[in-house]
Every structure is written in C-alpha cells, then in structure tokens.
N, C-alpha and C positions, 0 to 999 in steps of 0.2 A: 457514520460515528459522530455523535454530536461535537461539534465545536465551544467552547468559552465565549459568551457573549461578549461584542464589545465595551468596553468602560474606560472613567477615566475617575480617580476618586484621588483623595487627599492621604499621606501618610503622617506619621505621627510629627516628622519634621516641618509640615506645612508644604510640602512639594507634589507635584501632581504625580501620579502613577498608574498607566494603564495598560492595556491587555497588550500592546506589544512588548513591553519590558521583559514576558514571559517569551517570546516568540524566539527559536533556535537552541532553547534547552527544555531541558524536564524538570516541571514545579510540582511543589504541592500548596495548594490554597485551600484555607482551611476558615470556616465559619463557625464563628461562636456568640452568644448573645449577649454579656455584659462584660468587658473588662474588670478584675479588681475581684469580683466573683470568687468561691472557695474551688468550684471545679472548672471554671474558665481559667485559673490561676495553675492549677494543676496538669491541665491539659496544656498550657502555655510554656509549663516548665517541663515538661514529657516531650513537647515538640525540640526545646532551644538545647537537651540534653543530647538530641540527636542531628542538631543542627548540621555538625560539617558531616554525618553520613549522609545526609539528603544533600550534599554537597553546597550548601548555604540558600539552596533555593526552595523556602520556604516561606510562603505570604498568610497574614491572618485578618480577616476581616471580620468586622463587626459595628453595629451602630454605633458605636461610641464616637465622642469628638476627638477631635484632635488633639485638644489638651490632656482629655484621659488617658488616650494612647500612649502619648509620650510619659505620664507618673506610671502607669500601667509597666512602658518597659523600663524605667529607672529603677523602678521599686523590684522587680523578679530578674533585671540582668538581662533581658529577651534580644537574641542576637537579629534577629528576621524581620522581614519587613510588616508593619502594623498599619492596617488601611483602615479607612473611617468610612462608613457606606450609611450615612445617619436617615438616609428615607427607604433603605433597603432596596435600593434600584437593582445593584449586581445580583442579590438573594432573589429579589422577584423574576429576575431573568432566567436563574438558576431552580424555579419551582421550591425553595426552601422555604419559603412565608408563609404561614396556616394560621389563619385568625390574627393578621396583625404583629405575629411573632415569628422569630427566628429560627429556624431548626438547626441544632448543631451538625455541621455536615462537612465531609474533606473531600476535594478532588484532586485526582493525580492528571496532570495536562502537559503532553510531551509537544514536541519543538513547532509542532503545527497549529499548535493553539487547540489540538482535540483531547475530548474527557476521554481520558483510557480508563478510568475508576472513580466510582465513587461510592460515598456511604451517606446516606440520609437518616437523619437519629440517632448520632453517636453515643455510643457510651464510652466514657472516659478513659476510664482505668486499660492500659494495655493497647490505646487504639493508637499511637504515636507509633511504637512497635510494629503494631500491623500493616500500617501504610508503608512503612519504610522496605519491610518486604515485598509488598505489591509493587514498589515503585524502585526496585532492585529486581526485580521479575520481569516488569515490562520493560526496562533497560536492555538488560540482558536477551531476552526476546527479539528486540531490535535490534538490536549489534549483530545477531547471529545472523547465517545466511538463510535467506526467504525461504520455507520449507517447500516453496513449490518449485522453487530453481535448483533445490537438491534434487527432488524427485522427479525430474521434467527429463524425459530421457527420449532417443528416437528408438521408440517402441514399433513393430512390425505385426506383434498378434493382435491384429484387429479384428473385434466381431461386426458381425452383419446389422446388428440392431440397427433402427433408425433413430436419428439426432434431432429432437424437438426442435422447431421454428426457434421457440423462446431462448433456448442453449444457446442456437448459433447466432441469434442478433447480440447476446451478451458477449462472444467474443468479438466479432466487429465493433459493437461499444469500446470495447477496451482496444482494441485496434487502435481505433480512429481517437484515443485519447493520446497518442503519441506525441512526440515535438515533431516538428519542422522546421526547415529554413524561411523564415518569414512566414511560418503559417501556410505553407501552401497545400499541405495534406495531399503530396503528390500518388497515393496509395489508391489501387481498385482492385476489388475482388470481386470476383465472378462466383458463386457459389454453384457447383455441379451437385446433382443429386436425382435427376430421373434416373432411370434405368438406360434410358436412350442416349442420353448426352453422358452420364459415366461411358458406355460402351464406346462411344467417340471418342473419350478422351484416352481410354484404356489403349486404342491403338495407337497413342504418342508414345506410350511408355516401352521403355528396353527389358530386356528378359528379367534383369535383375531386380527389379523393382515389381516384379508378379506377384507381392503380397498388397499391395495396393488397390489391385482387384476387388479385396474384400472390405475396403472403406466404402462407408456409406455416405459420405462426402469428401471431395475433392476440390480445393478451394484453387483458382486459378487467381496469383497476384502478379498483376503487371501495372506497369506505370509509362509514363513518357517523358525526356528527360527536358522538355520544355514545361512540364507541368510543375518544374520545381528549380530554384537557384542554379543558375549556370555562373561559377564562379570562375577564378584566374587557376593556371596550371590545369585547365581540365576536369575543373572539378564540379561533375556533374550531381547535384544531391540527390535528383529522385531516387536513385537506387540506394544509397545510405540511409533518406528516410522511410523508404517502403521498409526497408529491412527493421528498420526502428519499431515498425508498427507490427511486425509480424512477429520480434519479439515479444510485445506486448499480448500480441493472440496467443503464442505459446503457453506463456505465463498464465494467463486468464483460463485454458483450457485446462492446464493439470492441476490450479486449483477446482476445477469443476469435476475432475476425476475423469478427464477426456484425455486421449492421444489424440496429436496436433505434429505431425510428423511431415516435415519439409522435406524436399528432395528438388537434386540438383537434375536428376536424370529425367530426361523427357526429351521430344523432338519439340523444339519452340516454335517451328515453321508450321508443322502440322496442326498445333496447339490453335495458333492465332488462325490458320484457315479454316477449322472445323467450326471457332468460336466465333470469328469475325472480327478478331482483338487488333486496333491498330497501336502499335506502341511494343516495349516489349515485355516478355515474361519473364517475371523476378524469382518465381518459383512455382511448385504447386505442393497443396499442403493436404494429407491424406487427413482427414477428421474420423473420430471413432470412439467406441468404446474398448477397452482391452482384455485382454482373458480368453483366446482363441489362439492356440500354439498348432496344432495338426496340422496347418496350410505350409506351415516357415519349413524351410530346408534346415539342415542340419548346421550350416554357417550361422543363420539369422536367428536360429533358435538358440543355439551357442551364447551368443549376442545378445540375446532378449532379456540376461540372466545375468550377465557379466558385471564385473565393477566397474564403474565407471573409470576412463583412463583419460588422463591430462597430464601434457607437458609440464615439466615443474614449473612455477610461478613466476619465477627468478629467471625464466627464459622470455617471458612475453612481459613482466613489468618491471623496468627501470626507475629511479627514484634520484633526481638532481637536485 
C-alpha cells in the first residue's frame, strides 16, 4: 500500500506543517489549483460544510502563497488546514502534476500514513460528500475485527492437494514479521512435506489427530530458551514470542484461503528424535486446503460446521 511522501510545507499562518502531523489519525488531504477561483472556492466551501463530520481532519494544498491562503481562509471562513506548495513538490511526489499544472486531486490517509483511497482529476460538485462516505467506510472497516481473524478456525477437513512453495514462503514471511523481545526472533520452522518425512511425523501423532495424516504439509515449530530473553520470575520469552509468530502465520494462511491448524497432541520426544531437533517443540501445524470431510469422524464433522465457542469477554478482560 502506497504511503504519503514525507513533506514539510507552510500553512496560511506561516507555521510549518509536515507529514508527521497526520500520523495517528485519519485525514483527507486535497489539492486544488488556485485559491479564490470559482471552482476552488466551491470545493473549499463543500469540504468546510462537512468539517466536523471529517473530525476536523482536512488539509487543503495549493501552489498559492501563504498570504493568498490567509485571504482565502478569511473570505470563506475556512476551518481546515491550508498549506502552500509553491514549487508543487508534494504534488509532484504524488504524481498529480501534468505539464507544470496541478491536477485537482484528493487522498484519504490512514493513521499509518498510508494512502487508502485517491481521486485524480476531481469533478467538484458532490465530491466532498463522496469523500466523506469513503472516509466513513474505511474507518468502519478498520475498526471491525479483521475478517481473517473472524474466518480462522481449527478446521480438520483437509484436502491432500500440494501447496505451492510460493504460498508456503509467504506464510513464513508473515510469521517472521512477528515482534520478539529485543528482536531475538526465537522461532524455528521445519517444513515437513515429503511423503517419507510426513509418515515419520505421523508416527508421533495420537489417534485423535488422525485427520493430520491428510495434510500435505506439517510444520514443526520449535525453539530454545536461550534463543530469546530470559527475565525475572522465570519468564523465558522464547515460547511467548514463538507463539506470536505462529499467530501471524495462522492469520496469513486464512487470508490466503488455507487452513493452518496448530495442535498440542503429539509425542515431542519422538518428533525431536525423528528430525534431530535440539530444543523444545512448541506445536505442529497442519497446513492444507479446506473442503474434504468424508475422512472425519462424527465428532469432528460436527465441530467443522459448528458456531465459534468463546467464553464471555468479561471473563477474560478487566478494565481498571
């Protein structure tokens, strides 16, 4: 996702305003050719009328001088930030200058400085209202639970279809972006996918995890205490941080349409001996495509389609 370029411009009160002023909130930043012209005045008034509905987070940029902007604000009673970009430097970075002329454009910026929506070559009438609708929709989507978190379940109905290397690497790229104490990155992943090695791993599974035998890939997640911070009160962070990496992997897999099901049921000694692992086995993750159910027993088939079961949030969260 494209980010808003770094900039530092002067506002109509001759104070500096830069991209850092936008971080942490949702903003609309719109560009117009010349203050005081009929079209630019109309656009400014339409945004001004909706100022409060944008939470006051509107920035307007033009090539005009600071003095011209001050007059523009006073004449129309404008409430939002007016910035002077006389050399069109920010406009150039955004690709909205053609033959030396600024193209009327609007951008919605999120709290991370990312450009979430853009309009290049704006038609003025009704534009501010259209931007407001998009602004509200983006915020609504961002404040909802991530769809991949809602979709993710411990599914067992795995197909035996192989998973492409490119997709597997993407899962571990996501996992490897997890945070860790002092950035020690204690997670280790052994990707088991050949028939011979999968069969060796199957020998370490209890009867209740029979369904994992259909997974085309099983990941052995392991670590060692010394790979990570060892803190007071026996807080060995390797397991916690490795768990975070697994969480990232699960969400990425769901986004990509894959099941990633971690299990606690296996013989860790047998796994370590079979694959020469020095350290602790944190979990095994079965990875595959969803959609084959005839191999499941009655209990697991029912669980595959049952509603999500969680204790009340009040039981696990307390505000003090």
